[in-house]
C-alpha positions in Angstrom: 61.7 81.9 14.6 62.5 83.1 11.1 62.3 81.0 7.9 63.0 81.6 4.2 60.4 80.0 2.0 60.2 80.8 -1.9 58.4 82.9 -3.6 58.1 82.9 -7.4 55.6 85.8 -7.6 58.0 87.9 -9.1 60.5 85.6 -11.0 63.0 86.7 -9.5 64.2 84.0 -7.2 63.3 83.5 -2.7 62.3 85.6 -0.7 62.6 85.6 3.2 59.5 85.4 5.9 60.8 86.4 8.9 58.6 86.6 12.4 59.3 89.1 14.7 58.2 89.7 18.3 56.5 93.4 18.3 56.8 95.5 21.7 55.2 99.2 22.1 51.4 97.9 20.9 48.7 99.2 22.6 46.2 98.2 20.7 44.6 96.9 17.1 44.8 100.2 16.0 48.6 100.2 16.5 49.4 96.9 14.6 46.9 98.6 11.3 49.3 101.4 11.8 52.5 98.6 11.4 51.1 97.2 8.4 50.0 100.0 7.0 53.7 101.5 6.7 55.8 98.1 5.9 53.1 97.5 2.9 53.9 101.1 1.6 57.6 99.2 0.7 57.8 97.3 -2.3 57.1 93.7 -2.5 56.9 94.0 1.4 53.6 91.8 2.9 53.5 92.0 6.4 50.6 90.3 8.9 50.9 92.0 12.4 49.2 90.1 15.3 47.9 92.8 18.3 46.9 89.6 20.3 50.2 87.6 20.2 52.4 90.5 19.8 53.7 89.2 16.5 54.6 90.1 13.3 55.0 87.6 10.5 56.8 89.9 7.8 57.8 88.5 3.9 60.2 90.4 1.6 62.6 91.8 4.1 65.5 90.1 5.7 65.3 89.9 9.6 67.6 93.0 10.4 65.9 95.7 7.4 62.4 94.1 8.8 63.5 95.3 12.7 64.6 98.2 11.4 61.4 99.3 9.4 59.9 98.5 13.1 61.2 100.6 14.9 60.7 103.5 12.0 57.1 103.3 12.7 57.9 104.0 16.5 57.9 100.3 17.8 60.2 97.8 19.2 61.0 94.4 17.3 63.2 91.6 18.1 63.4 88.1 16.4 60.8 85.9 17.7 63.4 83.0 18.5 65.1 85.5 21.1 62.1 86.6 22.7 60.4 84.5 25.3 56.3 86.0 24.7 55.5 84.5 27.9 57.5 86.6 29.7 57.2 89.5 27.5 53.7 88.9 28.9 54.2 88.9 32.0 56.3 92.2 32.1 53.3 93.8 30.5 51.4 92.9 32.6 53.6 93.1 36.2 53.8 96.9 34.7 49.9 97.4 34.0 49.5 95.5 37.8 51.7 98.8 39.3 50.3 101.3 37.6 47.3 100.5 38.8 47.5 99.5 42.2 48.9 103.4 42.0 46.6 104.9 40.9 43.8 102.8 42.7 45.4 104.3 45.9 45.5 107.7 44.6 41.8 108.1 42.9 40.3 106.8 45.9 40.8 109.2 48.2 41.3 111.8 45.3 37.4 111.2 44.2 36.5 111.2 47.8 37.9 113.8 49.1 37.5 115.9 46.2 33.5 114.9 46.1 33.3 115.9 50.1 35.0 119.4 49.3 32.9 120.1 46.0 29.3 119.1 47.5 30.6 121.1 50.6 31.9 124.6 50.3 31.9 125.3 54.2 34.4 122.2 54.5 37.1 124.0 51.5 40.4 125.4 52.9 42.7 127.3 51.3 44.7 125.0 49.3 42.1 122.5 48.6 42.5 122.2 45.4 46.4 122.6 44.5 46.3 119.3 47.0 44.0 117.2 44.9 46.4 118.4 41.8 49.1 117.2 43.6 47.5 114.1 44.1 46.2 113.4 40.2 49.9 114.1 38.8 51.3 110.6 39.3 48.2 109.1 38.2 47.6 111.6 34.9 50.9 111.7 34.1 52.7 108.5 35.4 49.8 105.7 35.4 48.5 106.8 32.3 52.2 106.8 30.6 51.7 103.8 28.2 48.2 106.2 26.5 50.8 109.2 26.5 53.6 107.8 25.0 51.2 105.6 22.1 49.7 109.1 21.8 53.4 110.9 21.2 54.7 107.9 18.9 51.6 108.4 16.6 51.9 111.8 16.6 55.2 111.9 15.0 54.7 109.3 12.0 51.6 111.4 11.4 49.1 108.5 12.6 46.2 108.4 15.1 45.2 105.3 17.6 42.6 104.5 20.0 45.4 105.5 23.0 45.3 109.3 21.0 41.7 109.7 22.2 43.0 108.3 25.9 45.6 110.8 25.9 43.9 113.4 25.2 40.7 112.9 27.1 43.1 112.2 30.4 45.2 115.9 30.1 42.3 117.9 28.6 39.9 117.1 31.9 43.4 117.4 34.1 44.4 120.6 31.9 41.1 122.2 32.3 41.3 121.8 36.4 44.5 123.3 36.6 43.3 126.0 34.3 40.1 126.6 36.0 42.4 127.0 39.8 45.2 129.1 38.3 42.2 131.4 36.8 39.9 131.1 39.9 36.7 129.5 40.6 33.5 130.0 38.8 30.6 131.0 40.3 28.2 129.3 38.3 26.9 126.1 38.8 29.3 123.2 38.5 28.8 119.4 37.1 26.3 117.0 37.0 26.7 113.9 38.8 23.7 112.2 37.6 21.9 113.3 41.0 22.4 116.7 41.3 24.5 119.9 40.6 27.6 120.4 42.3 28.0 123.9 44.0 29.7 126.5 42.2 33.5 126.5 41.8 33.5 122.7 41.5 35.8 123.0 38.7 38.4 121.1 40.2 36.1 117.7 39.7 37.7 116.9 36.7 40.8 116.0 38.2 38.5 113.5 39.4 37.2 112.4 36.4 40.9 112.6 34.6 41.9 110.0 37.3 39.3 107.8 37.4 39.5 107.4 33.4 43.1 106.5 33.9 42.2 103.6 36.4 39.4 102.2 34.7 41.3 102.1 31.8 44.4 100.3 33.5 42.0 98.4 35.3 40.6 97.9 31.5 44.1 96.7 30.1 45.4 94.6 33.0 42.6 91.8 33.1 42.4 92.1 29.0 46.3 91.4 29.3 45.7 88.3 31.8 42.8 87.1 29.7 45.0 87.6 26.8 47.6 85.4 28.5 44.7 82.6 29.4 43.9 82.9 25.9 47.5 82.1 24.5 48.0 79.4 26.8 45.3 77.2 25.3 47.4 77.7 21.9 50.5 76.9 23.5 48.8 73.9 25.3 50.4 72.0 22.6 54.2 72.5 22.6 53.8 72.3 26.4 53.2 68.3 25.6 56.5 67.9 24.5 59.1 66.1 26.8 62.2 68.0 28.2 64.4 64.9 28.3 65.0 61.6 26.6 66.6 58.0 28.1 68.8 57.4 25.4 69.8 53.8 24.8 73.7 53.7 23.2 75.7 50.5 23.5 72.7 49.2 26.4 73.8 52.0 28.6 70.6 54.4 29.2 71.2 58.0 29.6 69.0 61.0 30.1 70.3 64.0 27.7 68.0 67.3 26.8 65.7 66.6 24.1 68.2 68.7 22.5 70.6 65.8 22.1 68.2 63.5 20.6 69.2 62.2 17.0 66.8 60.9 14.2 67.6 57.2 14.2 68.4 57.6 18.1 67.2 54.4 20.3 65.5 56.0 23.5 63.3 54.5 26.3 60.2 55.3 27.6 59.0 54.1 31.0 55.8 54.2 32.7 54.3 57.5 33.3 56.5 59.0 30.7 55.9 61.2 28.2 57.5 59.9 24.8 60.0 61.9 23.1 59.9 62.1 20.2 57.8 60.4 17.3 58.8 56.8 16.6 58.8 52.8 15.9 58.9 50.6 19.0 61.8 47.7 18.8 61.0 46.4 22.4 58.3 46.2 24.8 54.3 46.7 24.8 52.5 49.6 26.8 48.8 51.3 26.7 49.6 55.0 25.0 47.6 57.8 26.5 47.4 60.3 23.0 43.9 62.4 24.3 45.7 65.3 25.5 47.3 65.7 21.7 44.7 63.8 19.7 42.0 64.2 22.0 41.1 59.7 21.6 39.4 58.9 24.8 40.9 55.5 24.6 44.8 54.4 25.3 45.7 52.5 21.8 48.5 49.4 22.7 51.7 49.9 21.5 54.2 46.9 20.8 56.9 45.8 18.3 56.5 47.5 14.8 53.9 50.1 16.1 54.3 54.0 15.6 54.5 55.9 18.7 53.8 60.1 18.6 56.5 62.7 20.4 54.0 64.4 23.7 51.7 61.2 24.0 52.5 59.0 27.5 52.8 55.4 28.1 50.8 54.5 30.7 51.7 50.8 31.3 55.2 49.6 30.0 59.0 49.8 29.0 59.4 51.3 25.6 62.7 50.9 23.6 61.4 53.4 20.4 63.3 54.3 17.9 63.3 58.1 16.8 62.3 59.0 13.5 61.2 62.6 13.5 62.7 65.0 16.5 62.7 68.2 17.0 61.1 70.5 14.5 59.9 67.2 11.8 57.9 65.9 14.8 54.3 65.6 14.7 53.8 67.8 17.7 56.3 70.2 16.4 54.7 71.2 13.2 51.1 70.9 15.0 52.1 74.0 16.7 54.1 75.6 13.8 50.6 75.6 11.9 48.6 76.8 14.6 51.0 79.9 15.4 50.9 80.4 11.4 47.2 80.0 11.5 47.2 83.0 14.6 49.5 85.1 12.1 46.8 85.0 9.2 44.1 87.3 9.4 40.0 86.3 8.1 38.7 88.4 5.4 36.0 90.3 8.5 39.6 91.0 10.7 41.1 92.8 7.5 37.5 94.6 7.4 37.8 95.5 10.7 41.3 97.0 10.9 40.3 99.2 8.0 37.1 100.5 9.9 39.7 101.6 13.2 42.6 102.9 11.0 39.4 105.5 9.9 37.2 105.7 13.1 40.0 107.8 15.6 40.2 110.9 12.9 36.3 110.1 13.0 35.8 110.6 16.4 38.6 113.6 17.0 36.2 115.1 14.6 33.0 114.2 16.4 34.7 115.6 19.5 35.4 119.3 17.9 31.5 119.4 16.5 30.5 118.5 19.8 32.3 120.5 21.9 31.6 123.7 19.4 28.1 122.4 19.2 27.3 122.9 22.7 30.1 126.0 23.5 28.0 127.7 20.8 24.6 127.1 21.8 25.3 128.9 25.2 25.8 125.6 27.5 28.9 126.6 28.7 32.3 125.8 28.3 32.3 122.9 31.4 29.0 121.3 29.5 30.5 121.7 26.4 34.1 119.6 27.8 32.4 117.7 29.5 30.2 116.2 26.4 33.4 116.8 24.4 35.6 114.6 26.8 32.5 111.7 27.0 32.7 111.4 23.6 37.0 110.9 23.7 36.8 108.1 26.3 33.8 106.2 25.1 34.6 105.8 21.6 37.8 103.7 22.4 37.3 100.9 19.8 39.5 98.6 21.5 36.2 96.0 22.1 36.5 96.4 17.9 40.0 94.9 17.5 39.8 92.3 19.6 36.8 90.7 18.8 38.4 88.8 16.3 41.7 87.5 17.3 40.8 86.8 20.9 38.2 84.5 19.8 40.7 83.2 16.7 43.0 82.4 18.9 41.4 80.7 21.5 39.4 78.8 18.8 42.4 77.8 17.0 44.3 76.1 20.5 41.2 74.2 21.7 41.2 72.8 18.2 44.6 71.8 18.9 44.2 70.3 21.9 40.9 67.7 20.1 42.9 67.1 17.5 41.6 69.6 15.4 43.9 72.0 13.7 42.8 75.1 12.5 45.6 76.2 9.8 43.9 79.6 9.3 40.6 82.1 9.6 39.8 81.4 5.7 38.8 77.8 7.5 36.4 79.4 9.7 35.2 81.5 7.3 34.4 78.9 5.0 32.4 76.6 7.7 29.9 78.7 8.0 29.3 79.0 4.5 29.4 74.9 3.0 26.2 72.9 2.1 28.0 69.9 0.9 30.4 67.4 2.4 32.6 65.1 -0.5 34.1 62.3 1.7 37.2 60.3 -0.4 36.6 56.5 0.3 39.8 54.8 0.6 41.2 55.4 3.8 39.0 58.0 5.3 35.9 56.4 5.5 37.5 53.2 5.2 40.0 51.9 7.7 42.6 51.9 5.5 44.0 48.0 6.2 42.6 45.3 4.2 40.3 42.3 5.9 38.7 39.5 5.4 34.7 39.7 5.3 33.7 37.0 4.3 34.8 32.9 3.7 33.1 30.4 0.8 33.6 26.9 0.5 33.5 25.0 -2.8 31.9 22.0 -1.0 29.4 21.6 2.2 31.9 18.9 3.2 34.7 21.4 3.7 35.3 22.6 7.4 36.0 26.5 6.9 37.9 26.3 10.0 40.9 24.2 8.8 40.2 25.6 5.5 41.0 28.8 7.3 43.7 27.4 9.1 46.3 25.5 6.2 45.4 29.4 4.3 46.7 31.1 7.2 49.5 28.3 7.5 51.2 29.7 4.6 50.4 33.0 4.5 52.5 33.7 7.9 55.7 33.2 5.8 54.7 36.5 3.7 54.3 40.3 5.3 52.0 41.2 2.5 49.3 43.3 3.1 46.5 40.2 2.0 48.7 37.6 3.8 48.3 39.9 7.0 45.0 40.5 7.1 44.0 36.8 6.6 46.6 35.8 9.5 44.9 37.9 11.4 41.2 36.9 11.1 42.6 33.2 11.0 43.8 34.4 14.7 40.7 36.0 15.8 38.2 33.3 14.5 40.0 30.1 15.0 37.8 27.4 17.3 40.1 24.3 17.2 43.3 24.4 19.0 45.1 21.5 17.3 44.4 24.0 13.8 46.3 27.2 16.0 50.2 27.6 13.9 49.9 24.6 12.0 53.6 24.2 10.5 54.2 25.1 6.9 57.7 24.0 4.9 58.5 24.7 1.0 57.2 27.8 0.5 57.0 29.1 -2.6 56.5 32.9 -3.1 55.3 33.8 -6.7 55.3 38.0 -6.6 51.6 40.1 -7.7 50.0 36.1 -7.4 50.3 33.9 -4.7 52.0 31.5 -2.4 52.4 27.7 -2.4 53.6 25.3 0.0 52.8 22.1 2.0 50.7 22.0 5.2 50.2 19.6 7.1 51.2 17.0 4.6 48.8 18.8 2.2 49.9 21.0 -0.9 48.2 24.0 -0.3 48.1 26.7 -2.9 46.8 30.7 -2.4 46.6 33.4 -4.9 44.4 34.8 -7.5 42.4 32.8 -10.0 44.9 32.9 -12.5 47.5 31.6 -10.5 45.4 28.8 -9.8 44.9 28.2 -13.3 47.9 28.0 -14.0 48.5 25.0 -11.5 46.1 23.0 -13.3 43.8 23.9 -10.6 40.2 23.9 -11.8 37.2 26.3 -9.9 34.2 24.8 -9.3 30.7 27.0 -9.9 29.9 28.0 -6.6 33.4 29.6 -6.3 33.4 31.0 -9.6 30.2 32.7 -8.4 32.1 34.0 -5.2 34.6 35.3 -7.4 32.2 37.2 -9.5 30.3 38.8 -6.9 33.8 39.9 -4.7 34.8 41.7 -8.5 31.4 43.8 -8.4 31.7 44.4 -4.9 35.4 46.0 -5.5 36.7 43.2 -3.1 40.2 41.3 -3.4 39.5 37.9 -3.2 41.8 35.0 -3.1 41.4 30.9 -3.9 42.7 28.1 -1.5 43.4 25.2 -3.3 44.3 22.2 -0.9 45.7 18.9 -3.3 44.9 20.4 -6.6 41.2 21.1 -5.5 40.0 24.5 -5.2 38.3 24.5 -2.3 37.4 28.2 -1.1 37.2 31.6 -1.5 38.7 34.5 1.1 37.0 37.8 0.0 38.8 40.7 1.8 37.8 44.6 1.7 39.2 48.0 2.8 36.4 48.0 5.6 34.0 50.6 6.5 35.1 52.7 9.7 32.5 51.4 12.6 31.5 55.2 13.2 30.7 56.1 9.9 26.8 55.8 9.6 27.0 58.1 12.7 29.1 60.7 11.3 26.8 60.6 8.2 23.7 61.0 10.2 25.4 64.0 12.4 26.1 65.6 9.4 22.9 65.4 7.8 21.5 66.4 11.6 23.5 69.9 10.8 21.9 70.4 7.6 24.5 69.0 5.5 24.4 66.9 2.6 26.9 63.7 2.0 28.8 62.7 -1.4 30.9 60.0 -0.8 33.5 60.0 -4.3 35.9 56.9 -5.3 37.0 55.0 -7.8 35.7 51.8 -6.9 33.0 50.3 -9.2 29.7 51.4 -8.9 28.3 48.2 -7.0 31.1 48.5 -4.4 30.3 52.4 -4.6 26.6 52.3 -3.9 26.8 49.5 -1.2 29.3 51.4 0.8 26.9 55.0 0.0 24.3 52.5 1.5 25.8 51.2 4.7 27.3 54.9 5.6 23.7 56.8 4.8 25.7 58.8 2.1 22.9 61.2 -0.1 24.6 60.4 -3.0 27.9 58.1 -4.4 30.3 59.4 -7.2 32.3 56.1 -8.4 34.5 55.1 -10.2 36.2 59.0 -10.5 40.0 58.4 -11.5 42.7 60.1 -9.6 43.0 63.2 -11.6 39.2 63.8 -11.7 38.7 64.2 -8.4 39.3 67.6 -8.7 37.1 68.3 -11.5 34.2 66.9 -9.6 34.8 69.7 -6.7 34.9 72.4 -9.1 31.7 71.1 -10.9 29.7 70.6 -7.7 30.9 74.7 -6.5 29.6 75.3 -10.2 26.2 74.5 -9.4 26.3 76.6 -6.6 27.3 74.2 -3.8 29.8 74.9 -1.1 32.0 72.8 -0.5 34.0 70.4 2.0 37.0 67.6 0.9 37.4 65.3 3.5 40.8 63.3 2.2 43.8 61.8 3.0 45.8 61.0 0.0 48.1 62.2 -2.5 45.5 62.7 -5.2 42.6 63.9 -3.2 45.4 67.1 -2.5 43.9 69.1 -5.6 40.6 68.2 -4.7 41.3 69.7 -1.1 43.0 72.8 -2.4 40.2 73.2 -5.1 37.2 72.9 -2.4 35.5 75.7 -0.8 36.8 73.9 3.1 39.8 71.2 2.9 39.7 68.2 5.5 42.5 65.8 5.7 43.0 63.3 8.2 46.1 63.5 9.9 47.0 59.5 8.9 46.9 60.9 5.2 50.0 62.1 3.5 52.2 65.6 3.7 51.1 66.9 0.5 47.2 66.6 1.3 47.9 67.8 5.0 49.5 71.0 3.1 46.8 71.4 0.8 43.8 70.8 3.6 42.4 73.7 5.8 41.8 72.2 8.7 43.6 68.5 9.8 42.2 65.9 11.9 44.6 64.4 13.8 42.0 62.1 15.7 41.5 59.0 13.8 37.9 58.9 14.4 36.1 59.7 11.8 33.7 61.9 13.9 36.2 64.7 14.2 35.4 65.8 10.7 31.3 67.3 12.5 33.5 68.4 15.7 35.4 70.1 13.5 32.9 71.9 11.6 30.8 72.6 14.1 34.3 74.2 16.0 34.8 75.9 13.4 31.4 77.4 13.0 31.0 78.3 16.9 34.2 80.1 16.8 32.9 82.4 13.5 29.9 82.8 16.1 31.7 84.5 18.2 33.6 86.6 16.3 30.4 87.5 14.8 28.7 87.7 18.1 32.0 90.1 19.2 32.2 92.2 16.1 27.9 92.6 16.5 28.7 93.6 20.2 31.6 96.1 19.3 30.0 98.0 16.7 26.9 98.3 18.7 28.2 99.7 21.6 30.3 102.3 19.4 27.3 103.3 17.5 24.8 103.7 20.4 27.3 105.4 23.1 28.8 108.1 20.3 25.3 110.0 19.8 24.5 109.7 23.4 28.0 110.7 24.7 27.3 113.8 22.5 24.1 115.0 23.9 25.4 115.2 26.9 23.4 112.3 28.5 27.1 110.5 29.9 29.3 111.3 32.5 33.1 110.8 31.5 33.7 108.7 34.1 31.0 106.6 33.1 32.1 106.6 29.7 36.0 105.2 30.7 34.2 102.1 32.9 31.6 101.2 30.2 34.5 101.4 27.4 36.9 99.3 29.8 33.7 96.7 30.3 33.1 96.1 26.8 36.3 95.1 26.2 36.6 93.4 28.8 33.1 91.6 27.5 34.7 90.6 23.9 37.4 89.1 25.6 35.6 86.7 28.0 33.2 86.1 25.1 35.7 84.7 23.1 37.3 82.4 26.2 34.2 80.7 26.7 35.3 78.6 23.3 37.7 77.0 25.6 34.9 75.0 27.3 33.9 73.2 24.2 33.4 69.8 23.6 
């Protein structure tokens, strides 16, 4: 996949960003090497992800980017031309074959070598050369990936983790072969951990060469499988998409590949089928299961006029849907793309790790030389000096260090996508660990975003509220205004007298921005704002005037109903608070976070909402252009701020906050400005998103602590001659597997 993006940083026009699939990488140091080489080119920015074996290159055309990567010693191809799953499967198959051969040859090699090394009386002429022959396929074919990587590094004047592995294996094999060629030593043999081998047991280093290869191949094999498992979480969103659609043309259903579905087409979704694209229901009704995509536990009802998302499942009925967004424009596709881009970006902590790894290998090679020279010059003997040096070479491989961040990030981002939490990049993870304040926009964020009747005040005790409501609703049924729809919905839900249901209305007249009037059940009915009724010669009694003032103070929308030239009731409408709001605020408080409600409403209305929600503070009467200034003011007072919003007027505040969270029900510009997109409509997604981000960050930090501690502790022990090279190889492989396994624990986040 390639895409061009505008880049005005140099004032010269547009620069292209291309995505590549990288081949030949064997460790995170390889990714660092590619980044370093390409970043030296003028105007080029590059980010390489070892875990996904992909790269994003800005400032080069596609052919130039591919050629530049190849010059570093690795292969490259456009991401659109390569199936990452196939590439990973091939790598796993290759590693499995090499591992099987290595195990089949290493086990008898170690058994025979150990028996003959410990029992000189069982040795026969040429026994040592037999062991060499058994070791050759392991050292040169099974360990081939390590050697090729080392050779590639040498040709380009760099080093990597594979440099350490290859040198260790070749040194073990070479020393054993040379020892056999020049004759066995009369000195003591090799320390096994429970005793010393007899004289002439130099060939035991063949066991080390084969054993280390075996352990490292096993580590790479299981690491590759774990990475595939982690990637499957990340790509789960893309797998939700339908592969075919039932397109309806001229009354005839035709099943076509999803690529042939176009915006504006009508398509049919039957019970049990996946909705093919985003669209609006034209006909039919069904319950929709959106849990796989948004995390919503309960099905939602869809009928004519409802919006449905591609990737959700129709449970109970047949729907005819008009496609409004297909292919890459669908919400599902955009979510998957953003998840991929989040993986390509690097956290600050990962950039630090890459720098450490880049200098780590040369330092280790220096330690190896010092260790070997120190032991040899101290009189410990050549074999002991070589043993200590080999142990340092093998155990120092910083594979765990390179895997610590990308594996945790991959699983965390993928799990978030499954739960309706789209983490756009690693910066969000780091910000989540620092925030102490969460600012909520009011309208559409902590409110439902839809008007609803909250109270009905009648002017006279003799007036029947049910009849007034029925008369008003009959008038409002002729309007599509949100206020009218709210009144009709309230009347339908609360009507208690069957004879009042859907009274007929005639002579309906709509006055834009003011109200409606008509004849209902023989009465002249007027509904609208107070000025509309006053102009019609209808005065307001004191009771209704007070109700109007109170509604205005609360920031609500009042509708006055007049019947036969008398004002009889005031209906108060408001954007109601989401029912889960108070529980969400309490949960954030339990997490140690301060909550603030930010709104342009009047202070009285805002404070009432804040009290009902349980917010720590309320900032009212803030005009849209001031929202970002409020965020900056909080940050200037040393607060780390998360902003939750959904509108265009929230975009600047979302971008200016330490952590921006946008509700998916909001505008495109708000979602582009945010760090985390909350796909689930339930407000509880906000603490869930912060918890997931924090848990992912804790996992990254835990991985790094382990990886750093392992290398810092292990290298001195190996240099002191206290570790067998074989044990060093096993420990290094287990360290990498521990990091990957710890990251995979994020899949169980609820």
